[in-house]
C-alpha positions as CSV (number, residue, x, y, z in Angstrom):
1,M,0.2,0.0,0.1
2,P,1.5,3.5,-1.1
3,L,2.6,5.3,2.1
4,I,0.3,8.5,1.3
5,A,-3.0,5.6,1.3
6,R,-1.7,4.7,4.8
7,Y,-1.7,8.1,6.2
8,A,-5.0,8.9,4.4
9,I,-7.0,6.0,5.9
10,V,-5.3,6.8,9.3
11,T,-6.1,10.0,9.8
12,L,-10.0,10.7,7.1
13,T,-11.4,7.5,8.9
14,P,-12.2,9.8,12.3
15,L,-12.9,12.6,10.1
16,A,-15.6,10.9,8.4
17,L,-17.0,8.8,11.5
18,L,-17.4,12.6,13.0
19,L,-19.0,14.0,10.2
20,L,-21.4,11.3,10.4
21,G,-22.0,11.2,13.8
22,A,-22.8,14.8,13.7
23,T,-25.1,14.6,10.7
24,A,-26.8,11.0,10.7
25,W,-26.5,9.2,13.8
26,G,-24.6,9.8,17.1
27,G,-23.0,6.2,16.8
28,F,-20.8,7.1,14.0
29,A,-19.6,9.4,17.2
30,V,-18.8,6.4,19.4
31,M,-17.0,4.7,16.4
32,A,-14.7,7.8,16.0
33,L,-13.8,7.9,19.7
34,V,-12.8,4.1,19.7
35,W,-10.7,5.0,16.9
36,L,-8.6,7.4,17.8
37,T,-8.3,5.3,21.2
38,L,-8.9,1.6,21.2
39,V,-8.0,1.0,17.8
40,A,-5.3,3.4,17.9
41,A,-3.8,1.7,21.0
42,L,-4.1,-1.6,19.7
43,L,-2.4,-1.1,16.2
44,D,0.3,0.9,17.7
45,G,1.6,-2.0,18.4
46,L,1.1,-4.1,15.7
47,L,2.3,-1.4,12.6
48,A,5.6,-0.3,11.6
49,P,6.1,3.2,11.8
50,P,6.1,4.6,8.3
51,A,9.2,4.5,6.5
52,P,10.0,7.8,4.1
53,D,9.8,7.2,0.2
54,D,12.5,10.4,-0.6
55,A,11.7,9.1,-4.4
56,D,8.1,10.2,-4.2
57,H,7.6,13.7,-4.6
58,A,4.0,13.2,-5.1
59,P,1.3,16.4,-4.6
60,W,-0.8,14.1,-2.2
61,P,1.0,15.1,0.7
62,N,-0.8,18.3,0.3
63,R,-3.6,17.6,-0.9
64,L,-4.0,15.4,2.1
65,S,-2.9,18.1,4.6
66,V,-5.6,20.9,2.4
67,T,-8.4,17.7,3.0
68,L,-8.3,17.2,7.0
69,A,-7.9,20.9,7.2
70,A,-10.9,22.0,5.3
71,G,-12.8,19.0,7.0
72,H,-12.0,20.5,10.4
73,L,-13.2,24.1,9.6
74,L,-16.2,22.1,8.6
75,L,-16.7,19.8,10.8
76,L,-16.6,22.3,13.8
77,P,-19.7,24.0,13.3
78,L,-21.7,21.1,12.8
79,V,-20.5,19.4,16.0
80,L,-21.6,22.7,17.4
81,V,-24.9,22.2,16.2
82,A,-25.0,18.8,16.7
83,L,-24.7,19.3,20.6
84,A,-27.2,22.1,20.8
85,A,-29.7,20.1,19.2
86,P,-32.1,17.6,20.8
87,G,-31.2,14.8,18.4
88,L,-28.4,13.2,19.8
89,G,-28.9,11.3,23.4
90,I,-26.7,12.6,26.0
91,G,-24.1,9.5,25.4
92,Q,-23.9,10.2,22.1
93,K,-23.2,13.5,22.8
94,I,-20.5,12.9,25.2
95,A,-18.7,10.7,22.4
96,L,-19.2,13.2,20.0
97,F,-17.5,16.1,21.9
98,F,-14.7,13.9,22.9
99,A,-13.8,12.6,20.3
100,T,-13.6,15.8,18.1
101,A,-11.5,17.0,20.5
102,S,-9.5,14.0,20.4
103,F,-9.3,14.4,16.4
104,M,-8.5,17.9,16.9
105,G,-5.3,17.7,18.9
106,Q,-4.3,14.3,17.5
107,V,-4.9,15.2,13.8
108,S,-5.6,18.9,13.2
109,H,-3.0,20.3,15.2
110,P,-0.1,18.0,13.5
111,N,-1.9,18.9,10.3
112,A,-2.2,22.7,10.7
113,H,1.4,22.4,12.3
114,E,3.0,20.6,9.1
115,L,0.8,23.8,6.7
116,I,2.1,26.8,8.7
117,H,5.9,25.4,7.9
118,R,4.9,25.3,4.0
119,R,6.5,27.8,1.8
120,E,3.4,28.3,-0.5
121,P,1.4,31.3,1.8
122,W,-2.2,29.9,0.6
123,L,-1.3,26.5,2.5
124,R,0.3,28.8,5.9
125,R,-3.2,30.5,5.8
126,L,-5.0,27.6,5.7
127,G,-3.0,26.2,8.7
128,A,-3.4,29.4,10.5
129,A,-7.1,29.4,10.1
130,V,-7.1,25.7,11.6
131,Y,-5.3,27.3,14.9
132,V,-7.3,30.3,14.8
133,S,-11.0,28.4,14.6
134,V,-9.6,26.7,18.1
135,G,-8.6,30.2,19.9
136,F,-4.5,29.0,19.4
137,G,-3.8,31.7,16.3
138,H,-1.0,33.5,18.4
139,H,0.5,29.3,17.8
140,V,1.3,30.6,14.5
141,S,3.7,33.2,15.5
142,A,5.3,31.6,18.3
143,H,5.7,27.9,17.3
144,R,7.9,29.2,13.8
145,L,9.3,32.8,15.4
146,V,10.3,31.5,19.1
147,H,10.4,28.0,19.5
148,H,12.3,26.8,16.6
149,R,15.0,29.5,17.2
150,H,15.2,28.9,20.7
151,V,14.2,25.5,22.2
152,G,15.7,23.6,24.7
153,T,16.3,27.3,26.2
154,P,15.3,29.5,28.6
155,D,14.2,31.9,25.7
156,D,11.3,29.2,24.4
157,P,8.3,29.1,26.8
158,N,7.4,25.9,25.1
159,T,10.4,24.2,26.6
160,P,9.7,22.3,30.0
161,L,11.9,23.9,32.9
162,P,13.9,21.3,34.6
163,G,11.0,19.4,36.9
164,E,8.8,21.3,35.9
165,S,5.2,19.8,36.2
166,F,2.5,20.0,33.1
167,W,0.0,21.4,35.4
168,G,2.1,24.1,36.0
169,Y,3.9,24.1,32.6
170,L,0.1,24.8,30.5
171,P,-0.7,28.6,32.2
172,R,3.1,29.3,31.4
173,A,4.0,28.2,28.4
174,W,0.2,29.7,27.3
175,R,0.4,33.6,28.4
176,E,5.0,33.1,27.9
177,G,4.2,31.8,24.1
178,F,1.6,34.6,23.7
179,H,3.6,37.6,24.5
180,A,6.7,35.9,23.1
181,G,5.5,35.5,19.5
182,L,3.7,39.0,19.4
183,D,7.0,40.9,20.5
184,C,8.6,38.7,18.0
185,E,6.1,40.2,15.3
186,E,6.3,43.6,16.4
187,D,9.9,43.2,16.0
188,R,9.6,42.3,13.0
189,L,7.1,45.6,11.7
190,E,9.5,47.9,13.2
191,A,12.5,46.5,11.7
192,R,10.8,47.1,8.5
193,G,9.7,50.8,9.4
194,L,6.2,50.0,10.5
195,P,4.7,50.6,14.2
196,P,4.3,47.3,16.2
197,R,0.4,47.7,15.9
198,H,0.5,48.2,11.9
199,W,-2.4,46.7,10.7
200,R,0.4,43.7,8.9
201,N,0.4,42.6,12.4
202,P,-0.8,38.9,12.2
203,Y,-1.9,39.2,15.6
204,W,-5.0,41.1,14.9
205,A,-6.2,38.5,12.9
206,W,-5.0,35.7,15.8
207,V,-6.9,37.3,18.5
208,G,-10.0,38.8,16.2
209,G,-10.1,35.7,14.1
210,T,-10.9,33.8,18.0
211,V,-13.8,36.8,18.4
212,L,-15.2,36.0,15.1
213,A,-15.1,32.0,16.2
214,L,-17.0,33.1,19.7
215,I,-19.8,35.1,17.9
216,L,-20.3,32.5,15.1
217,A,-20.4,29.5,17.9
218,A,-23.1,32.0,19.9
219,L,-24.9,32.9,16.5
220,I,-25.0,29.1,14.9
221,A,-25.7,27.0,18.2
222,G,-26.8,29.0,20.7
223,P,-25.7,29.3,24.4
224,V,-24.7,25.6,24.6
225,G,-23.1,25.4,21.8
226,L,-20.7,28.5,22.5
227,L,-20.2,26.6,26.1
228,A,-19.5,23.4,23.7
229,Y,-16.9,25.3,21.9
230,L,-15.0,26.9,24.5
231,G,-14.8,23.0,25.9
232,L,-13.2,22.4,22.3
233,V,-11.0,25.4,22.5
234,V,-9.2,24.7,26.3
235,L,-9.1,20.5,25.5
236,S,-7.4,21.6,22.1
237,G,-5.0,24.3,23.0
238,G,-4.6,22.2,26.3
239,Q,-3.4,19.3,23.8
240,I,-1.3,21.4,21.5
241,L,0.8,22.5,24.8
242,M,1.1,18.6,26.0
243,S,2.8,17.8,22.7
244,D,5.5,20.2,23.0
245,Y,6.0,19.6,26.9
246,V,5.7,15.7,26.0
247,Q,8.5,16.2,23.1
248,H,10.9,18.3,24.9
249,Y,10.6,17.9,28.5
250,G,14.0,17.8,30.3
251,L,16.0,18.3,27.1
252,Q,17.8,21.5,27.2
253,R,20.4,23.0,25.1
254,L,23.9,22.7,27.1
255,E,26.7,25.3,27.0
256,L,29.9,24.8,24.8
257,P,33.5,26.1,25.7
258,S,33.2,28.6,23.3
259,G,30.7,29.7,25.9
260,R,27.8,29.4,23.7
261,R,24.3,27.5,23.9
262,E,25.0,24.1,21.5
263,P,22.7,24.2,18.1
264,V,19.8,22.3,17.7
265,G,20.2,18.6,17.4
266,P,18.7,15.2,17.4
267,H,18.8,14.9,21.1
268,H,16.7,18.0,21.6
269,S,13.5,16.3,20.7
270,W,11.8,12.7,21.9
271,N,10.9,10.8,19.2
272,A,7.6,8.3,19.2
273,P,8.1,6.0,16.4
274,R,4.8,3.8,16.7
275,G,3.0,2.6,13.7
276,F,-0.5,3.9,14.1
277,S,0.0,7.0,16.2
278,S,2.6,8.3,13.9
279,Y,0.1,7.9,10.8
280,L,-2.2,9.8,12.7
281,M,-0.3,12.4,13.8
282,M,1.0,13.1,10.3
283,N,4.2,11.9,11.5
284,A,4.9,14.1,14.6
285,P,6.5,12.1,16.8
286,A,9.6,12.2,14.3
287,H,10.5,15.0,16.4
288,S,14.2,15.3,15.9
289,E,13.7,15.2,12.1
290,H,11.5,17.9,12.1
291,H,13.7,20.2,14.3
292,L,16.6,19.7,12.0
293,H,14.6,20.3,8.6
294,P,11.6,22.5,9.4
295,D,10.2,22.6,5.7
296,R,10.9,18.9,5.3
297,P,7.1,17.4,5.0
298,Y,5.9,14.5,6.9
299,D,5.7,12.1,4.9
300,R,9.9,12.4,4.2
301,L,10.5,12.4,8.1
302,T,12.2,9.4,9.9
303,A,12.5,9.0,13.6
304,R,16.4,9.9,13.8
305,A,18.6,6.4,15.3
306,E,20.5,9.1,17.3
307,G,17.6,10.7,19.1
308,P,16.1,10.1,22.1
309,I,13.2,7.6,22.4
310,L,9.8,7.7,24.7
311,P,8.8,4.3,26.3
312,W,5.3,4.2,24.7
313,S,3.4,6.3,22.6
314,L,3.0,10.0,22.1
315,P,-1.1,9.2,23.5
316,V,0.0,7.3,26.8
317,M,2.6,9.5,27.3
318,A,0.5,12.3,27.2
319,M,-1.8,10.7,29.3
320,L,1.0,10.0,32.0
321,A,2.1,13.7,31.5
322,T,-1.4,14.5,33.5
323,I,-0.1,12.6,36.5
324,P,3.3,14.5,37.5
325,P,3.9,11.8,39.9
326,V,4.1,9.1,37.7
327,W,5.9,11.1,35.0
328,H,9.0,12.0,36.9
329,R,9.5,8.4,38.0
330,V,9.4,7.6,34.1
331,M,10.7,10.9,32.4
332,D,13.5,12.0,34.9
333,R,16.3,9.5,35.1
334,R,15.6,9.0,30.7
335,A,16.2,13.1,30.3
336,L,18.7,13.3,33.1
337,K,20.8,10.2,31.1
338,V,20.4,12.0,27.5
339,M,22.0,15.3,28.5
340,E,24.6,13.2,30.7
341,A,25.6,11.8,27.3
342,V,25.4,14.8,26.0
343,E,28.1,16.7,28.5
344,A,29.8,13.8,27.5
345,R,30.1,14.4,23.8
346,I,30.8,18.2,24.5
347,A,33.9,17.7,26.7
348,A,35.0,15.2,24.1
349,G,34.6,17.7,21.3
350,E,32.2,15.8,19.4
351,I,29.9,18.7,19.5
352,G,31.2,22.6,19.3
353,Q,34.1,21.9,17.1
354,T,33.5,23.5,14.0
355,P,32.1,27.3,14.6
356,E,28.1,27.7,15.4
357,P,26.2,30.6,12.6
358,A,24.6,33.0,14.8
359,A,20.7,32.8,15.0
360,P,20.0,35.7,12.3
361,A,18.2,38.6,13.4
362,V,15.4,39.8,12.8
363,A,16.2,42.5,9.6
364,P,14.3,44.2,7.3
365,S,15.6,41.8,3.9
366,V,13.6,38.8,5.8
367,P,10.7,38.3,3.9
368,E,7.5,38.1,6.0
369,E,6.6,34.9,4.9
370,I,9.8,32.7,5.2
371,E,9.8,32.1,8.9
372,T,13.7,32.1,11.5
373,Q,14.8,28.8,12.1
374,A,17.6,27.7,14.9
375,S,20.9,26.3,12.9
376,P,20.7,23.1,13.2
377,T,24.0,20.5,14.0
378,P,25.1,18.7,11.7
379,P,24.5,14.5,12.9
380,P,27.1,12.6,15.4
381,R,29.9,11.5,13.8
382,A,30.2,7.5,13.5
383,G,30.7,6.0,16.9
384,A,29.7,8.7,18.5
385,A,27.5,7.2,22.4
386,P,23.8,6.2,21.7
387,L,21.4,8.4,24.0
388,P,20.0,5.5,25.9
389,P,16.7,4.8,28.1
390,V,16.9,4.0,31.5
391,E,14.3,2.0,33.1
392,T,15.3,2.6,37.0
393,A,13.2,4.7,39.0
394,S,14.5,8.0,40.3
395,D,15.0,10.4,43.2
396,D,12.9,13.3,41.5
397,A,14.3,16.5,43.8
398,A,18.3,14.8,43.0
399,L,17.8,14.7,39.4
400,I,16.2,17.8,38.6
401,A,19.3,19.7,40.8
402,R,21.4,17.6,38.7
403,V,20.1,19.3,35.9
404,Q,20.1,22.3,36.6
405,G,23.8,22.4,37.4
406,M,24.2,21.1,34.3
407,L,22.5,24.7,32.8
408,Q,24.3,27.1,35.2
């Protein structure tokens, strides 16, 4: 079966079931919820992760992304109307609500993330429309201009702090990410000689689009629809930030002998190469490769062998992250082992031997539509020490103190 067909089957099936659940019979929504949870968990252990075919440059990857984005924008109002109308039973409405929220977090978000990295302006705008529709438009600016440049440093709000729980991270990352993206957009305008509140600042669209969506939700589906929309916004935003929390937890860019921070490398993102969830999430679990090549399409990404691997799939790890004591017991020692291996490679001169190009400042000559990315480090040379997972439990306080000491 062609690679793109596998992506299409896994992602379009829940979309079709949700559309039918909102318009024909609520039982389809139950099927969608089962697909996104039980079927995903079962097939993750049976299917192999995607193996990219670099020779295949057909337009289907973009066409699938456009189809999923258009489906998302169609699905949202239909679901709100269905939840507000008396036609569905309470159980069917609950299934429709949570299946829609799961679809938006596991399919719509990674798909919109793909689109905002495309060079074609209309594709980027389509991805931005998906984020705006769930009240998270600022992610377009914060992700491209802040996260990719500063990932693994205190300057990136979406990189978890050492020992930070998800519930502490969630409000901080939302608040600081909003402001960091706004600061970057204002700096870009000022570099072009425009005032920071100029109409070309995309935050007018990010905030105004969300206000418009709120008004439309109330007009289309009434007070019940508005409450359902707010619930979907909260759950979608939480899942978007959860993905960054899980994929970057405990991985910091250390200081080189030159005094500068190491450039972005495979060891600054957790990968989760599983069969079903990789297809469902548009290969977002191959996260190290994405940070090294942000404009590379999802169907050509692969989980780098030298990158650290999560013990379970991203959906399972997201569930664990909601229980901080369990999360820290599973992840703190693993993260420390990765950083200790990198620290040893820096001491051996395997990282930072060649001069790093400085992160480009935002200047008037930089086209507005081209994002500024961090400069990646080349893959480690042959024979470099691997980054092993560790299975033992840990003393959380001691591990956190060790990580903080490495960053000082």
